[in-house]
C-alpha positions in Angstrom: -26.1 -75.0 70.5 -27.4 -76.6 67.3 -30.3 -78.2 69.2 -31.2 -74.9 70.8 -31.0 -73.1 67.4 -33.3 -75.8 65.9 -35.8 -75.4 68.7 -36.0 -71.6 68.2 -36.6 -72.1 64.5 -39.2 -74.8 64.9 -41.0 -72.7 67.5 -41.4 -69.6 65.2 -41.3 -70.6 61.6 -44.0 -72.2 59.4 -43.2 -75.7 58.4 -42.2 -74.9 54.8 -39.8 -72.3 56.0 -38.3 -74.7 58.5 -37.5 -77.3 55.8 -36.0 -74.6 53.5 -33.8 -73.2 56.2 -32.6 -76.5 57.6 -31.6 -77.6 54.1 -29.5 -74.5 53.6 -28.1 -74.7 57.2 -26.9 -78.3 56.9 -25.5 -77.7 53.5 -23.4 -74.8 54.9 -22.2 -77.0 57.8 -21.3 -79.8 55.4 -19.2 -77.5 53.2 -17.5 -75.9 56.3 -18.7 -72.4 55.6 -20.6 -71.8 58.9 -18.1 -69.0 59.8 -18.6 -67.3 56.5 -22.4 -67.5 57.0 -22.1 -65.8 60.4 -20.0 -63.0 59.0 -22.7 -62.5 56.3 -25.4 -62.2 59.0 -23.4 -59.7 60.9 -22.5 -57.7 57.8 -26.2 -57.4 56.9 -27.1 -56.5 60.5 -29.5 -59.4 60.9 -29.0 -61.1 64.2 -30.5 -64.5 64.9 -32.7 -62.7 67.6 -33.9 -60.2 64.9 -34.5 -63.0 62.5 -36.7 -64.9 64.9 -38.5 -61.7 65.9 -39.1 -60.8 62.3 -40.7 -64.1 61.4 -43.0 -64.0 64.4 -44.1 -60.4 63.9 -47.6 -59.7 62.5 -48.6 -63.4 62.5 -52.2 -62.6 63.4 -52.7 -60.6 60.1 -50.0 -61.7 57.6 -47.2 -64.1 57.2 -43.9 -62.3 57.3 -41.3 -63.7 54.9 -37.8 -64.5 56.3 -35.2 -62.1 55.3 -32.8 -64.5 53.6 -35.3 -66.4 51.4 -37.7 -65.3 48.6 -41.3 -66.3 49.4 -40.1 -69.5 51.1 -39.1 -71.1 47.8 -35.9 -73.1 48.5 -33.4 -73.3 45.6 -34.6 -70.2 43.7 -33.2 -66.8 43.3 -36.2 -65.3 41.6 -37.8 -62.3 43.2 -41.5 -62.4 42.6 -43.3 -59.1 42.2 -46.8 -57.8 42.5 -47.8 -54.4 41.0 -50.3 -52.2 42.8 -51.7 -49.5 40.6 -51.1 -50.0 36.9 -51.6 -46.7 35.2 -49.1 -45.0 32.9 -46.1 -45.0 35.2 -46.4 -48.7 36.0 -45.5 -49.7 32.4 -42.2 -47.8 32.6 -41.5 -49.5 36.0 -42.4 -52.9 34.5 -40.0 -52.5 31.6 -37.2 -51.3 33.9 -37.7 -54.1 36.5 -38.0 -56.7 33.8 -34.4 -56.0 32.8 -33.3 -57.1 36.3 -32.4 -60.8 35.8 -34.0 -62.0 39.1 -37.5 -60.6 38.6 -40.7 -62.2 37.6 -44.2 -60.7 37.9 -46.9 -62.8 39.4 -49.7 -60.4 40.2 -51.1 -56.9 39.4 -53.9 -54.8 40.8 -56.0 -51.9 39.7 -59.6 -50.6 40.2 -59.9 -49.8 36.4 -60.5 -53.1 34.7 -59.3 -51.9 31.2 -55.9 -50.7 32.6 -55.6 -53.9 34.6 -56.1 -56.1 31.5 -53.6 -54.1 29.5 -50.9 -54.3 32.1 -51.6 -58.0 32.8 -51.1 -58.8 29.1 -47.8 -56.9 28.9 -46.4 -58.4 32.1 -47.4 -61.9 30.9 -45.6 -61.3 27.6 -42.5 -60.2 29.5 -42.6 -63.4 31.6 -43.0 -65.6 28.6 -40.1 -64.0 26.8 -37.8 -63.9 29.8 -38.5 -67.3 31.3 -38.7 -69.6 28.3 -39.8 -73.1 29.2 -41.2 -72.0 32.6 -44.8 -71.0 33.3 -45.3 -67.9 35.4 -48.9 -66.7 35.2 -49.8 -63.1 36.0 -53.0 -62.9 38.0 -55.0 -59.6 38.1 -56.9 -58.3 41.2 -59.1 -55.4 42.0 -58.2 -55.4 45.7 -54.5 -55.0 46.5 -54.8 -56.9 49.8 -55.3 -60.1 47.7 -51.8 -59.6 46.4 -50.5 -59.0 50.0 -52.0 -62.2 51.2 -50.2 -64.3 48.6 -47.2 -66.0 50.2 -45.4 -66.4 46.9 -45.1 -62.6 46.4 -41.7 -61.3 47.7 -42.1 -57.6 46.9 -44.6 -55.0 45.6 -44.4 -52.0 43.3 -46.7 -49.2 44.4 -47.6 -46.9 41.5 -51.1 -45.7 42.7 -52.1 -42.1 42.9 -50.3 -40.4 45.8 -53.3 -40.5 48.2 -53.0 -44.3 48.4 -49.2 -44.6 49.0 -49.2 -44.7 52.8 -52.1 -47.2 53.3 -50.7 -49.6 50.8 -47.1 -49.4 51.9 -48.0 -49.9 55.6 -50.2 -52.9 54.7 -47.4 -54.3 52.5 -44.8 -54.0 55.3 -47.2 -55.8 57.7 -47.5 -58.5 55.1 -43.8 -59.0 54.9 -43.3 -57.6 51.4 -40.4 -55.5 50.3 -41.5 -52.2 48.7 -40.8 -50.0 45.7 -43.0 -46.9 46.1 -43.3 -44.1 43.5 -42.5 -40.6 44.5 -43.6 -38.4 46.1 -43.5 -41.1 48.8 -46.2 -39.6 51.1 -49.1 -37.1 50.8 -48.5 -35.8 54.4 -45.7 -35.7 56.9 -47.6 -38.0 59.2 -48.0 -40.6 56.5 -44.3 -40.5 55.7 -43.3 -41.1 59.3 -45.7 -44.0 59.5 -44.3 -45.5 56.4 -40.8 -45.3 57.9 -41.9 -46.8 61.2 -43.7 -49.7 59.6 -40.8 -50.4 57.3 -38.4 -50.5 60.2 -40.7 -52.5 62.5 -41.1 -55.3 59.9 -37.5 -55.0 58.6 -38.5 -54.4 55.0 -36.4 -53.1 52.1 -38.0 -49.9 50.8 -36.9 -48.0 47.7 -38.5 -44.7 46.9 -38.9 -43.8 43.2 -36.5 -40.8 43.3 -34.5 -42.4 40.6 -32.3 -39.3 39.8 -30.0 -40.5 42.6 -29.1 -43.3 40.3 -28.1 -40.9 37.5 -24.5 -39.9 37.0 -25.2 -36.2 36.4 -26.9 -35.8 39.8 -24.4 -37.9 41.7 -21.4 -36.0 40.2 -23.0 -32.6 41.0 -23.8 -33.7 44.5 -20.3 -35.0 45.3 -18.7 -31.8 43.9 -21.0 -29.7 46.1 -20.7 -31.9 49.2 -16.9 -31.7 48.9 -16.7 -27.9 48.6 -15.6 -27.7 44.9 -17.7 -24.5 44.6 -16.9 -23.3 48.1 -19.5 -22.9 50.9 -23.1 -23.1 49.6 -25.0 -19.9 50.2 -28.1 -20.3 48.1 -29.9 -22.9 46.0 -32.6 -22.2 43.4 -35.0 -24.9 42.3 -37.5 -24.3 39.5 -40.5 -26.7 39.4 -44.2 -26.1 38.8 -46.8 -24.7 41.2 -48.1 -25.9 44.5 -51.3 -27.9 45.0 -54.7 -26.5 44.2 -58.3 -27.1 45.4 -60.3 -29.6 43.3 -62.8 -27.8 41.2 -63.7 -30.4 38.6 -67.3 -31.1 37.6 -68.7 -34.6 38.3 -69.8 -37.0 35.6 -71.3 -40.5 35.7 -68.8 -43.3 36.6 -67.9 -45.7 33.7 -68.8 -49.3 34.3 -65.1 -50.4 34.2 -64.1 -48.2 37.2 -64.6 -49.0 40.9 -64.7 -45.4 41.9 -65.2 -45.9 45.6 -62.0 -47.9 45.7 -60.2 -45.4 43.6 -61.0 -42.7 46.1 -60.1 -45.1 48.9 -58.9 -43.3 52.1 -59.5 -39.8 50.8 -62.7 -37.9 51.4 -65.3 -38.9 48.8 -66.1 -36.9 45.7 -67.7 -38.0 42.4 -65.9 -39.2 39.3 -64.1 -37.1 36.8 -62.2 -38.4 33.8 -59.5 -35.7 34.5 -58.7 -37.7 37.6 -58.9 -41.1 36.1 -58.7 -40.9 32.3 -59.6 -43.8 30.0 -56.9 -46.4 29.1 -56.5 -44.8 25.6 -55.2 -41.6 27.2 -51.4 -41.7 27.0 -50.5 -38.8 29.3 -50.0 -38.5 33.0 -53.4 -37.9 34.7 -54.1 -34.6 36.5 -55.1 -36.1 39.9 -51.6 -35.1 40.9 -52.5 -31.4 40.8 -55.4 -31.5 43.3 -55.2 -31.4 47.1 -57.5 -34.4 47.6 -55.3 -36.8 45.6 -51.9 -35.2 45.0 -49.7 -32.3 45.9 -49.3 -30.3 42.7 -45.9 -29.9 40.9 -44.3 -29.0 44.2 -44.5 -32.6 45.2 -44.6 -34.2 41.8 -41.4 -32.7 40.3 -40.3 -31.2 43.6 -39.8 -34.8 44.9 -37.1 -35.2 42.2 -35.4 -31.8 42.4 -35.6 -31.0 46.1 -34.4 -34.5 46.7 -31.1 -33.7 44.9 -30.8 -30.6 47.1 -31.2 -32.7 50.2 -28.6 -35.1 48.9 -26.0 -32.5 47.9 -26.3 -30.6 51.2 -26.1 -33.8 53.3 -29.6 -33.3 54.7 -31.1 -36.7 54.1 -32.2 -37.0 57.7 -33.2 -33.4 58.2 -34.6 -30.4 56.2 -35.1 -26.7 56.2 -36.1 -25.0 59.5 -37.8 -22.0 58.1 -40.4 -21.7 55.3 -41.2 -18.1 54.2 -43.9 -17.9 51.5 -45.1 -14.9 49.5 -47.6 -12.9 51.5 -49.9 -12.7 48.5 -51.4 -15.7 46.7 -48.6 -16.7 44.5 -47.5 -20.0 43.0 -43.7 -19.4 43.2 -41.4 -17.4 45.5 -41.2 -19.6 48.6 -37.9 -19.2 50.5 -36.7 -21.9 52.8 -33.7 -21.8 55.1 -31.6 -24.6 56.7 -30.2 -24.4 60.2 -26.7 -23.8 58.7 -27.9 -20.7 56.9 -28.2 -22.1 53.4 -31.2 -20.5 51.5 -33.4 -22.7 49.3 -35.7 -20.9 46.9 -38.6 -22.2 44.8 -37.8 -19.7 42.0 -37.8 -19.3 38.3 -34.0 -18.9 37.8 -34.1 -19.6 34.0 -34.2 -23.4 33.7 -37.3 -25.5 34.3 -37.2 -28.7 36.5 -33.6 -27.9 37.4 -31.4 -26.9 40.3 -28.9 -24.1 40.7 -26.3 -24.2 43.5 -24.5 -21.0 44.3 -21.3 -21.2 46.3 -18.6 -18.8 47.4 -16.3 -20.0 44.5 -18.8 -20.6 41.7 -22.0 -22.3 40.6 -23.3 -25.7 39.6 -26.5 -26.2 37.6 -28.0 -29.6 37.0 -31.0 -31.2 35.4 -31.8 -34.3 33.4 -30.5 -32.5 30.3 -27.3 -30.9 31.6 -24.6 -30.6 34.2 -22.6 -27.3 34.0 -20.6 -24.9 36.0 -19.1 -21.4 35.6 -15.8 -22.9 36.7 -14.1 -24.2 33.6 -13.6 -28.0 33.5 -15.2 -28.5 37.0 -18.0 -30.9 36.0 -15.5 -33.3 34.4 -13.4 -33.3 37.5 -12.8 -36.8 39.0 -13.7 -36.9 42.7 -10.6 -37.6 44.8 -10.3 -40.9 46.7 -10.0 -38.9 49.9 -13.2 -36.9 49.3 -16.6 -37.8 50.7 -18.4 -40.2 48.4 -22.1 -40.8 48.1 -23.9 -44.1 47.6 -23.3 -45.2 44.0 -26.1 -46.7 42.0 -26.2 -46.7 38.2 -29.6 -48.5 38.1 -32.3 -47.6 40.5 -34.3 -50.8 40.0 -31.4 -53.2 40.2 -30.2 -51.4 43.3 -33.6 -52.2 44.9 -33.3 -55.8 43.9 -29.8 -56.1 45.1 -30.8 -54.5 48.4 -33.6 -57.1 48.8 -31.0 -59.9 48.3 -28.5 -58.4 50.7 -31.2 -57.1 53.2 -29.6 -53.7 53.1 -30.9 -50.2 52.6 -31.1 -49.0 49.0 -30.0 -45.6 47.6 -33.4 -44.0 48.2 -34.4 -45.6 51.5 -37.8 -44.9 53.1 -36.3 -42.3 55.5 -34.7 -40.4 52.6 -38.0 -40.5 50.7 -39.9 -39.3 53.8 -37.6 -36.3 54.3 -37.9 -35.2 50.7 -41.7 -35.6 50.6 -41.9 -33.8 53.9 -40.1 -30.8 52.5 -42.5 -30.7 49.6 -45.6 -31.2 51.7 -44.5 -28.4 54.1 -43.9 -26.1 51.2 -47.5 -26.7 50.2 -48.6 -25.9 53.7 -46.6 -22.6 53.6 -48.1 -21.6 50.3 -51.6 -22.4 51.6 -51.3 -20.5 54.9 -49.3 -17.6 53.4 -47.3 -16.9 56.5 -43.8 -17.8 57.8 -43.4 -21.1 59.5 -40.7 -22.4 61.7 -40.0 -26.2 61.5 -38.3 -28.6 63.9 -36.9 -31.4 61.7 -36.2 -33.6 64.8 -39.7 -33.4 66.4 -41.3 -33.0 62.9 -43.6 -30.2 64.3 -44.1 -26.6 63.5 -42.9 -24.3 66.4 -45.7 -22.2 67.9 -48.3 -22.8 65.2 -51.0 -25.3 66.2 -53.1 -24.6 63.1 -50.1 -25.5 60.8 -49.5 -28.7 62.9 -53.1 -29.8 62.2 -52.1 -29.9 58.5 -49.4 -32.5 59.0 -51.9 -35.3 58.7 -55.3 -35.7 57.1 -58.6 -37.5 57.9 -59.0 -40.9 56.4 -62.4 -42.2 55.3 -64.3 -45.2 56.5 -62.2 -48.3 57.4 -58.8 -47.0 56.2 -56.1 -46.4 58.8 -52.5 -45.8 57.9 -51.5 -46.0 61.5 -52.7 -49.6 61.9 -49.4 -51.5 62.1 
């Protein structure tokens, strides 16, 4: 049996991985913990057949990293990160992930050289402070595929504009990298499904940046709702900003420090605007997120947070609404959605911004980042019973991802969850655009009896880019 196992390994793994694995294998045998090791494999749902298949997959394009090691470095528990897209949000992610004891940043990428240099210096300073006496140099790149081709990178953090998410994530999965991808996960329904399929095919750990699932307020509210503490849910109101709009910005000459063709990437080309890619001195969030070519408006930007909590609280993480009924006139609020169980979900101004209101037969729960409240006295402080349904508990969205990488498990905001939430948001945009009722099949991921609407579930990619190439 041992000879057969060794033969399978040597026939599929690169030499450095063979040596690393055999060292660990014989150490386990020597200490008489082989049984415990087998139990761990079963618990993490990684069979030896799956392991061999994973390491062989995608060999023609990228080297896929074995699930139980980090970048083939025997004797280390560091998780080496590469950041792809280093605008404003990336600095928050860098700070948060730096607090995870296992992480070190080795690479970063951006098409704006000034932003790249700023991030690179910050990441290097974090490395030097965190790993005293060790040298971990941060290398900057303009093309993200240079990061993916590095065998010493375990995982990537995708913080690009939304229109890049799918292409980068699919390529990262092919390269054997685990993935943290900012929300909204995908710009179209088709992109989201491709990201799920690529993640599953290459057995990657994928965390979506819907970090409110790792906040106590939202978990407490969702568990109270899921367990009927306010009765049967009849209606949910979510107040976030408007849907996506057409790009109407004037063009200006491209600064020398910006590779604009690469910034536009897979989207259809248009000329530079500083509104889309502001200079490094600008400290706000850029407005590319509001325009159809590059984002999805506030419906996807903040909707990815708030509609995500609705999905979680209603137990709809693998489904979604089946009806989308927009205003018949051109409006930016007023869409009504309906789940198969009859629950109504409204995009409505109910009195609080970037917040959710759940209305049940016994009372209400309202939740945002600033508050958790109910019209039932003392309810929000109620301890959930041991016999009640419990949701995945995470108190740190970033450590949860790192822990999932180590365990080869699915994190709190897995790729399927992220896909279903971004799908809801993207379909809402389609409904607002078409201004007519739409019926949706969450299983088939198609509109019923509306071919024109189905054509909007994907988008044309420019030139060489192809998010389905996996």
